[in-house]
N, CA, C and O of each residue as an XYZ file, in Angstrom:
216
protein
N     110.201    287.584    184.457
C     111.144    286.583    184.761
C     112.037    286.987    185.857
O     112.318    286.200    186.761
N     112.462    288.106    185.810
C     113.387    288.738    186.908
C     112.921    288.685    188.308
O     113.667    288.451    189.260
N     111.634    288.917    188.392
C     111.099    288.694    189.718
C     111.164    287.439    190.307
O     111.075    287.313    191.529
N     111.325    286.406    189.479
C     111.425    285.007    190.066
C     112.813    284.595    190.390
O     112.987    283.454    190.817
N     113.796    285.378    190.237
C     115.181    285.068    190.583
C     115.128    284.683    192.042
O     114.493    285.359    192.852
N     115.834    283.535    192.393
C     116.089    283.220    193.723
C     117.350    282.431    194.029
O     117.973    281.855    193.137
N     117.712    282.416    195.291
C     119.094    281.803    195.596
C     119.137    280.289    194.976
O     118.201    279.490    194.991
N     120.261    280.109    194.503
C     120.591    278.782    193.856
C     120.417    278.818    192.261
O     120.904    277.958    191.527
N     119.665    279.917    191.811
C     119.569    279.957    190.389
C     120.786    280.200    189.643
O     121.628    280.931    190.165
N     121.009    279.693    188.488
C     122.137    279.959    187.641
C     121.735    280.980    186.620
O     120.823    280.749    185.826
N     122.489    282.253    186.632
C     122.005    283.373    185.729
C     123.191    283.633    184.883
O     124.313    283.213    185.163
N     122.860    284.450    183.672
C     123.721    285.020    182.881
C     123.499    286.537    182.883
O     122.387    287.001    182.631
N     124.532    287.291    183.162
C     124.370    288.790    183.105
C     124.358    289.335    181.686
O     124.697    288.664    180.712
N     123.971    290.519    181.637
C     123.997    291.365    180.237
C     125.365    291.341    179.714
O     125.494    291.303    178.490
N     126.451    291.358    180.495
C     127.864    291.331    180.121
C     128.329    289.933    179.867
O     129.519    289.760    179.607
N     127.473    288.878    179.919
C     128.039    287.663    179.587
C     128.507    286.817    180.772
O     128.934    285.681    180.566
N     128.444    287.323    181.991
C     129.115    286.620    183.059
C     127.992    285.499    183.658
O     126.829    285.793    183.930
N     128.552    284.234    183.794
C     127.669    283.246    184.387
C     127.850    283.319    185.967
O     128.963    283.530    186.449
N     126.861    283.161    186.660
C     126.879    283.276    188.120
C     125.830    282.524    188.749
O     124.901    282.141    188.039
N     125.840    282.236    190.069
C     125.034    281.594    191.052
C     124.492    282.645    191.754
O     125.245    283.511    192.201
N     123.159    282.712    191.940
C     122.687    283.586    192.889
C     122.641    283.076    194.378
O     122.045    282.048    194.699
N     123.334    283.898    195.273
C     123.522    283.656    196.652
C     122.356    284.242    197.382
O     121.695    283.489    198.097
N     122.042    285.469    197.283
C     121.090    286.103    197.886
C     120.249    287.257    197.182
O     120.810    288.065    196.442
N     119.078    287.298    197.401
C     118.140    288.290    196.862
C     117.788    289.453    197.794
O     117.025    289.220    198.732
N     118.213    290.521    197.640
C     117.993    291.736    198.583
C     116.777    292.375    198.283
O     116.305    292.248    197.153
N     116.171    293.085    199.190
C     114.965    293.818    199.130
C     115.121    295.123    198.247
O     114.122    295.697    197.814
N     116.313    295.540    198.011
C     116.534    296.765    197.289
C     116.652    296.527    195.697
O     117.131    297.404    194.979
N     116.235    295.412    195.228
C     116.373    295.024    193.787
C     117.791    294.852    193.409
O     118.202    295.204    192.303
N     118.605    294.273    194.384
C     119.998    293.827    194.070
C     120.145    292.363    194.372
O     119.377    291.826    195.170
N     121.092    291.702    193.774
C     121.379    290.300    194.092
C     122.825    290.204    194.484
O     123.628    291.033    194.057
N     123.189    289.229    195.275
C     124.587    288.852    195.492
C     124.666    287.551    194.806
O     123.863    286.648    195.039
N     125.730    287.442    193.876
C     126.046    286.381    193.014
C     127.338    285.846    193.334
O     128.139    286.551    193.948
N     127.666    284.529    192.941
C     128.962    284.000    193.128
C     129.408    283.643    191.777
O     128.768    282.879    191.054
N     130.626    284.260    191.409
C     131.102    283.994    190.071
C     132.375    283.133    190.034
O     132.852    282.717    188.979
N     132.917    282.879    191.301
C     134.051    281.875    191.349
C     134.097    281.592    192.795
O     133.372    282.240    193.549
N     134.974    280.577    193.296
C     135.110    280.269    194.671
C     135.578    281.516    195.368
O     136.556    282.149    194.971
N     134.864    281.857    196.412
C     135.367    283.104    197.307
C     135.038    284.451    196.747
O     135.314    285.494    197.340
N     134.395    284.393    195.502
C     134.239    285.809    194.818
C     132.806    286.006    194.605
O     132.215    285.412    193.703
N     132.205    286.845    195.430
C     130.778    287.283    195.408
C     130.628    288.708    194.885
O     131.374    289.591    195.306
N     129.718    288.945    194.013
C     129.484    290.334    193.467
C     128.040    290.698    193.543
O     127.151    289.967    193.108
N     127.808    292.021    194.193
C     126.515    292.547    194.279
C     126.116    293.214    192.906
O     126.917    293.992    192.387
N     125.093    292.981    192.388
C     124.604    293.501    191.164
C     123.117    293.870    191.126
O     122.358    293.396    191.971
N     122.687    294.684    190.193
C     121.440    295.130    190.055
C     120.675    293.886    189.512
O     121.214    293.098    188.735
N     119.394    293.745    189.955
C     118.504    292.641    189.358
C     118.335    292.839    187.735
O     118.195    291.832    187.041
N     118.346    293.896    187.248
C     118.253    294.403    185.863
C     119.453    293.896    185.143
O     119.342    293.709    183.931
N     120.612    293.644    185.748
C     121.779    293.128    185.019
C     121.664    291.634    184.607
O     122.537    291.123    183.905
N     120.648    290.976    185.017
C     120.410    289.515    184.702
C     119.745    289.475    183.402
O     118.617    289.948    183.266
N     120.443    288.887    182.356
C     119.968    288.673    181.042
C     118.922    287.519    180.948
O     117.875    287.632    180.312
N     119.299    286.376    181.648
C     118.512    285.134    181.547
C     118.844    284.218    182.795
O     119.920    284.266    183.392
N     117.867    283.436    183.095
C     117.990    282.459    184.118
C     118.247    281.069    183.425
O     117.402    280.695    182.612
N     119.287    280.311    183.663
C     119.686    279.203    182.925
C     118.880    277.938    183.451
O     118.882    276.895    182.796
N     118.258    278.045    184.537
C     117.427    276.772    185.018
C     116.144    277.219    185.542
O     115.848    276.990    186.714
N     115.329    277.868    184.718
C     113.993    278.246    185.116
C     113.078    276.974    185.366
O     113.158    275.981    184.644
N     112.287    277.062    186.337
C     111.381    275.847    186.738
C     109.939    276.291    186.565
O     109.020    275.513    186.817
């Protein structure tokens, strides 16, 4: 499931933070948006679940 994460997906992290994926990097990291103007770079493994899987 983590391999399918793409920009626009809504995710929940292992620590319970809800975020929107902005960018997927080649080094197994993601840039996520957690609030207006607040982007966080995190490990792909930090994603617990995808809220809108298709």
